[in-house]
Structures are given as structure tokens and as C-alpha cells.
N, C-alpha and C positions, 0 to 999 in steps of 0.2 A: 615927166610927161604923163598926161592922163591922171594926175593926182596920185601917182605911185612914186614911192621913194626911189632915188637913184644914188647908188654908192659912188662916191668920188674916190678914184684910185689914181695911182701915178700915170697910168695910160690915158685916163680921162682928161687930165689937166695939161698934158703935153710938155710943160717945162715950167721954169721959174722957181721962186723961193718956196712956195707952198708945195710944189711937186717934190722939191729936194727934202723938205721936212717930212713929208709923208714917206718918201723912200727911206730916209734915215730911220724913222720910227718903225716901219714895217719890216725892214731888212737888217740894217746895220746894228741897230740897238738890240733887236731880237737875237742876232747872231752873237753879239757880245755877251748878252745875258746867258745864252746857252753855253758859251765857252767858260764863263766864270762859274756857272752852276755845275757843269761837268767837272771842272777842277776841284771845286769845294766838295762835291759829293764823293768823288774818287779819293781825295785826300782824307776826308773824314772816315770813310769806310776802311781804308788801308790802315790808318792810325788806330782805329778801334780794334781791328783784327790783331795788330801788333801788340797793343796794350793788353789784350786778353791772354797773350802768351807768357806774360811775366807775372811776378809777384810783387805786392806792395811791401812797404817797410814792416807792416804787421803780418806778413806772410800770407795774405789773401790773394786770390787770383784777381788780376786787374779787371776793372770794369770799363765800359765805354767812356772815352774822353769826350765825345760829341753826341748830342741828340740830333739825329738826321731823319728826314722822311724815309720810310721804307717802301712806300708805294704812292702813286699819284693816279687819281681818277681821270678819266677822259671825258671830254664834252662831245655830245652827239647831236646830230640833226635829225634823229629818228628814234628807233626803239633799241638800238644797240647799246650795250653797256659793258664796262670793264675797267680794269686798272692795269698799271704797269708797275712791276717791282724791280728793284735794282739788284742784279745778281753778280756781275763781274766787272769791277771798275777798270780793269786793264783793257776792256773792249769798248768802253763808252765812246759814242760819237756825239758831238755837240749839235743836236738836231731835234726838231719836233718830228712826230710820226703821225701818220694818218692810216687808220684801218678803213679799207674800202670794201664793202660787201658787194660782190659781183653776182654770185648765185648762192644766196644764203643757205647754209651757214658758212659757205666758202667765200674767200676773198683774198685780199693782199694787204700787207703792211708796207707802207711807202715811207722811206726816210726822206723828209721834205727838203733837206739841205742839198741833196744831189739826185733825187728821184729814184734811188735804188729800191726795187720792189721785191718782197718775199711773199710768195704765194702760200696760202694755207687752205686745208680742205674742210676744216670745221673748228669749233670752239676749243676742242681738246687736242688739236694737231700739235705734235712735238715741234713743228717748225716755229711755233709761237714762243717756245721756251728759251731761245737764246738768239736774240737779234741785237747785235751791238752791245752785249752784256746786259740786256734788259729781258724781262720775262713778261709777256703780254697775257693777262688773265681775262679772257672775254667771258662774261656771264650771260649775255643775251645777244643774239644776232640781230642785225638791222635788216631791213628790206633791201632789195637790189637798188644800188645807187646811193644808199645811205652811208654815212661815215662816222667815225669816232676819232677825234683829234686828241693826241697825247702830247703834253709839253713837260716831259720828265725833269728837265733841268732849268726851266724858266724861273722857278722860285727857290731852287736849292740853296743858293748862296745867301738869300735873305732869311731862310729858315734854319740854318745851322746854329746850334747853341752849344756852349760848353756845359758839360755835365759834372766834371770834376773840378772842384774849386780849391782843393787842398793839395799841396805838394806831396803829402804823405800818401795820397791815393795813386800817385804815379807808379806804374809797375816797371820792373826792369828784369 
């Protein structure tokens, strides 16, 4: 209308095959990608930690089995900036997260899968240090109403790589 773009979403289309495809791409596929990413990230972190506890056949301390991302940058609709690092794989939730600035530098981190919100008072607030096993490192606050979207597990499964290629490098 009025030569301005209109985003077509599931609610705009009402029903039908196109609506079903959009819903699958926006919800089901994203949820599956997050579940697989959470599993691969947690498995790789846990196996790397266990590997470092042992010794190789040469008597050396074990090295990482997998190369995995240690942090993921967020995308913003304003001036806010930051990244999220993986801290505790036993607490991971397969979700995307949105940092919403209400009264900068304060705001809340919202787990998008269920809407659970965690309030924070500023960029260095300890509340940002452990949300579902993730650590939110905000480097710049956005203006009121601005957001930063974090997708920590969206590409984890695609980015995991084997680091050790020799059986002699396995630690026990």
C-alpha cells in the first residue's frame, strides 16, 4: 500500500500451502536447527573437556577433538552490540534470544522459544553471565526499543569440525 513494502507472514496469508511452507520455514525448521545445534555444541564441548583430562599414547595431555564456535555475534536493529559465549552445556536451551533495551543500558534478555525474560540493569550486570548456560557480553547499549537478536545454536551443527585425525592423539 502506498508503494511501501509489506511483509507476508503466516497471519497475512490465512491458510493454504504457502502459509504452511512459511510456518515450517519460520518455526519448525528453526526449532529443529536449534535442537541439532544445541546437541552438537553440548556434545563437542563435553567431549573436548573429557579429552583434556587424559593422556595420549605419547604421554601428552589430550587436545580438543572438535573445533567449535566459542562465541556468536548478535544482529541488531540499532546501536546495540555484543556476542554470546557458550559456558555450561548442561544448561543449554534450544532457542534464539533477543536482548530488548527498555531504559538503556537496562533491558531484558528474552528466550524466544517460550518468552521467558531475564531483566538486567546494565551491560556488566551479573544477570547476563548465566542464562541457560550462555554468557551475554554486551559491548554497546541500544536506544529504548532497540533489540539484538542472538541465534547461538542456528549454525553450530554446520560449523563443527574434527580437529584430531590420528588415533594416536586420542587421550585416555
